[in-house]
C-alpha positions as CSV (number, residue, x, y, z in Angstrom):
1,X,146.2,101.3,174.1
2,X,145.5,97.6,173.3
3,X,142.9,96.1,171.3
4,X,140.9,94.8,174.0
5,X,140.8,98.4,175.6
6,X,139.6,99.7,172.1
7,X,137.0,97.1,172.0
8,X,135.6,97.7,175.2
9,X,135.3,101.5,174.5
10,X,133.4,100.8,171.2
11,X,131.1,98.3,173.5
12,X,130.6,100.8,176.4
13,X,129.7,103.6,173.8
14,X,127.0,101.2,171.6
15,X,125.5,100.1,174.7
16,X,125.5,103.5,176.2
17,X,123.5,104.9,173.4
18,X,121.2,101.9,173.4
19,X,119.9,102.5,176.9
20,X,119.5,106.1,176.5
21,X,117.7,105.9,173.3
22,X,115.5,103.2,174.8
23,X,114.9,105.4,177.8
24,X,113.7,108.3,175.4
25,X,111.4,106.1,173.9
26,X,110.0,104.8,177.3
27,X,109.1,108.5,178.1
28,X,107.6,109.2,174.9
29,X,105.3,106.0,175.2
30,X,104.1,107.3,178.6
31,X,103.7,110.6,177.3
32,X,101.3,108.9,174.7
33,X,99.4,107.2,177.2
34,X,99.0,110.3,179.2
35,X,98.1,112.5,176.2
36,X,95.6,110.0,175.0
37,X,93.9,110.1,178.3
38,X,93.9,114.1,178.5
39,X,92.5,114.3,174.8
40,X,89.8,111.8,175.7
41,X,89.0,113.7,178.8
42,X,89.1,117.0,176.6
43,X,86.8,115.8,173.9
44,X,84.3,114.3,176.6
45,X,84.0,118.0,178.3
46,X,83.7,119.7,175.1
47,X,80.8,117.3,174.1
48,X,79.1,117.7,177.6
49,X,79.2,121.5,177.4
50,X,77.8,121.4,173.7
51,X,75.0,119.2,174.9
52,X,74.2,121.2,177.9
53,X,74.0,124.4,175.9
54,X,71.7,122.8,173.5
55,X,69.5,121.7,176.3
56,X,69.2,125.2,178.0
57,X,68.4,128.3,176.1
58,X,69.8,130.6,178.9
59,X,72.9,129.7,180.4
60,X,74.6,131.8,183.2
61,X,77.6,133.8,182.3
62,X,79.5,132.1,185.2
63,X,78.4,128.6,183.9
64,X,80.0,129.5,180.5
65,X,83.2,130.8,182.1
66,X,83.5,127.9,184.3
67,X,83.1,125.4,181.1
68,X,85.5,127.2,179.2
69,X,88.1,127.5,181.7
70,X,88.0,123.7,182.3
71,X,88.3,123.1,178.5
72,X,91.1,125.5,178.2
73,X,93.0,123.8,181.0
74,X,92.5,120.4,179.5
75,X,93.7,121.7,176.2
76,X,96.8,123.4,177.7
77,X,97.7,120.2,179.5
78,X,97.3,118.1,176.0
79,X,99.6,120.7,174.2
80,X,102.0,120.3,177.1
81,X,102.2,116.5,176.4
82,X,102.7,117.4,172.8
83,X,105.6,119.8,173.7
84,X,107.3,117.4,176.3
85,X,107.3,114.3,173.7
86,X,108.8,117.0,170.9
87,X,111.5,118.0,173.5
88,X,112.4,114.3,174.2
89,X,112.6,113.5,170.6
90,X,114.9,116.3,170.0
91,X,117.1,115.1,172.6
92,X,117.2,111.5,171.5
93,X,118.2,113.1,168.2
94,X,121.1,115.0,169.7
95,X,122.2,112.1,172.1
96,X,122.3,110.0,168.8
97,X,124.5,112.7,167.1
98,X,127.0,112.9,169.9
99,X,127.3,109.1,170.0
100,X,127.8,108.9,166.3
101,X,130.5,111.3,166.3
102,X,132.3,109.6,169.3
103,X,131.7,106.2,167.5
104,X,133.3,107.5,164.5
105,X,136.4,108.9,166.6
106,X,136.8,105.3,168.3
107,X,136.3,103.7,164.9
108,X,139.0,105.6,163.4
109,X,141.3,104.7,166.4
110,X,140.5,101.2,165.9
111,X,141.2,101.2,162.2
112,X,144.5,103.0,162.8
113,X,145.6,100.2,165.5
114,X,144.8,97.6,163.1
115,X,146.9,99.2,160.3
116,X,149.7,99.7,162.5
117,X,149.5,96.2,163.6
118,X,149.1,94.9,159.9
119,X,145.7,93.3,160.8
120,X,143.6,95.5,158.7
121,X,142.2,94.2,155.5
122,X,140.3,96.0,153.0
123,X,138.2,94.6,149.9
124,X,140.3,96.6,147.8
125,X,140.8,96.1,144.0
126,X,144.1,94.6,142.8
127,X,146.5,96.2,140.3
128,X,145.1,95.7,137.1
129,X,141.5,95.4,138.0
130,X,139.0,97.8,136.6
131,X,137.0,100.2,138.7
132,X,134.7,103.1,138.3
133,X,136.5,106.5,139.7
134,X,135.3,109.9,140.3
135,X,137.9,112.3,138.5
136,X,138.7,115.9,138.9
137,X,135.8,116.8,137.0
138,X,133.6,115.1,139.1
139,X,132.7,112.5,136.5
140,X,132.7,108.7,136.7
141,X,135.2,107.2,134.5
142,X,136.5,103.6,133.8
143,X,140.0,103.3,135.2
144,X,142.4,100.4,135.9
145,X,144.3,100.1,139.4
146,X,147.9,100.7,139.4
147,X,148.5,100.6,143.1
148,X,146.5,100.6,146.3
149,X,147.8,102.2,149.8
150,X,146.3,100.0,152.8
151,X,147.9,102.9,155.1
152,X,146.3,106.0,153.2
153,X,143.3,104.2,152.0
154,X,143.9,105.7,148.3
155,X,144.4,104.2,144.9
156,X,146.7,105.1,142.2
157,X,144.6,104.7,138.8
158,X,145.2,104.9,135.1
159,X,142.5,106.4,132.9
160,X,141.3,103.7,130.5
161,X,140.9,106.0,127.9
162,X,144.3,107.7,128.4
163,X,147.0,105.2,129.4
164,X,149.2,108.4,130.3
165,X,147.0,109.9,132.7
166,X,147.3,108.5,136.2
167,X,145.5,110.1,139.3
168,X,145.1,109.2,142.8
169,X,141.8,109.0,144.6
170,X,140.4,108.0,148.0
171,X,138.7,104.5,148.3
172,X,135.6,106.5,148.7
173,X,135.4,108.0,145.3
174,X,136.0,104.3,143.7
175,X,133.6,101.4,143.1
176,X,134.6,97.9,142.6
177,X,133.1,96.6,139.2
178,X,131.9,93.2,140.4
179,X,128.8,93.0,138.6
180,X,126.0,93.9,141.0
181,X,122.9,91.8,140.8
182,X,120.6,94.2,139.2
183,X,116.6,94.8,139.4
184,X,114.5,96.5,136.7
185,X,114.0,99.9,137.5
186,X,117.0,100.5,139.6
187,X,118.7,104.0,139.1
188,X,122.5,103.2,138.3
189,X,125.7,104.6,136.9
190,X,126.6,102.6,133.5
191,X,129.2,103.1,130.8
192,X,127.6,104.6,127.6
193,X,128.2,102.6,124.7
194,X,131.4,103.2,122.7
195,X,132.9,105.5,125.5
196,X,134.8,105.1,129.0
197,X,132.5,107.2,130.9
198,X,129.5,106.5,133.5
199,X,126.2,108.4,133.1
200,X,123.1,107.8,135.1
201,X,120.5,106.0,134.0
202,X,117.8,103.6,134.7
203,X,117.8,99.7,134.3
204,X,115.2,98.6,132.0
205,X,116.0,94.8,131.4
206,X,118.4,92.4,133.1
207,X,119.9,88.9,132.3
208,X,117.7,85.8,133.2
209,X,118.0,84.9,136.6
210,X,119.6,81.6,135.9
211,X,122.5,82.9,133.7
212,X,123.2,85.5,136.5
213,X,123.4,82.8,139.2
214,X,125.6,80.5,137.4
215,X,128.2,83.1,136.2
216,X,131.1,83.2,138.6
217,X,132.6,86.9,138.9
218,X,135.4,87.4,136.5
219,X,134.5,84.2,134.4
220,X,133.8,84.3,130.5
221,X,130.0,83.9,131.3
222,X,130.1,86.8,133.8
223,X,132.0,89.0,131.5
224,X,129.4,88.2,128.9
225,X,126.3,89.3,130.9
226,X,124.6,92.3,129.6
227,X,121.4,94.4,130.6
228,X,119.7,97.4,128.9
229,X,119.9,101.0,130.5
230,X,117.9,104.0,129.6
231,X,120.4,106.8,130.0
232,X,119.2,110.3,131.6
233,X,118.7,112.9,128.8
234,X,119.6,110.4,125.9
235,X,116.6,111.2,123.7
236,X,117.1,110.2,120.0
237,X,115.8,112.0,116.9
238,X,112.4,110.4,117.3
239,X,111.9,111.9,120.8
240,X,112.3,108.4,122.8
241,X,114.9,107.2,125.2
242,X,116.4,104.1,123.6
243,X,117.4,100.9,125.7
244,X,121.2,100.7,125.4
245,X,123.0,97.5,125.6
246,X,125.6,97.5,128.6
247,X,127.8,94.8,130.2
248,X,126.6,94.1,133.5
249,X,130.4,94.5,135.0
250,X,130.1,98.1,133.7
251,X,126.9,99.1,135.8
252,X,126.8,99.9,139.6
253,X,124.3,101.2,141.8
254,X,124.2,104.9,142.8
255,X,127.1,105.3,145.4
256,X,125.2,107.8,147.6
257,X,128.0,108.2,149.8
258,X,130.6,109.5,147.3
259,X,128.3,111.7,145.3
260,X,129.2,114.7,147.6
261,X,132.8,113.8,147.9
262,X,135.2,115.8,145.9
263,X,138.3,114.5,143.8
264,X,141.7,114.9,145.7
265,X,144.3,115.7,143.0
266,X,146.6,114.2,140.2
267,X,149.7,112.2,141.0
């Protein structure tokens, strides 16, 4: 299967889900209009019946039954509009799930094709670069890249705290340490001072904007940039959580996609 055929399949899937979802939203919009009219009629009927009962002390049983029957009918119609809208929304979610699964399958095929043809490129770290990696204890540690396999998308890493400990992890369990531009209050992982382990915390101060903007990644100025972090459960003897100074290059945002992924094993 050629690249044009794969691209056509992806395009068909993407546009297919777009038109389906748009149709679902159009149906829900129509139901909203219909439901609004039904509710308006229902409220008007309820006000009219109450007003008539206040004016007339004695109302025949037939009149009461007729009024209640009319109101009940309109309430059922209003509820029907709500139920139909819920069903359409659920169908829209189901269609999205189906298309996402199909897209994942087609994208995997496309990636395999690019890898086989040698056209696949990845923003991977080079040998010797430092990365954050999730080890077999499900802890984030500082490691150095020894090798990277484009075919399997895995790294061979060396623990910065133990040069004899090499391990292999999928790319999803690594974070390139390129010094993310941080904001005060962000939840991050950062290397705790005098360790090679990353712990969760909150950024309490960031480098001056001018310094951050003019520091090229990897430059001496960039390597010198620091921020302060308050680490979770890092209470001192006074009962306060101190600000710890951490190099910006050793701080990264919470990698949500990797939090539930498990370590694969040692080399």
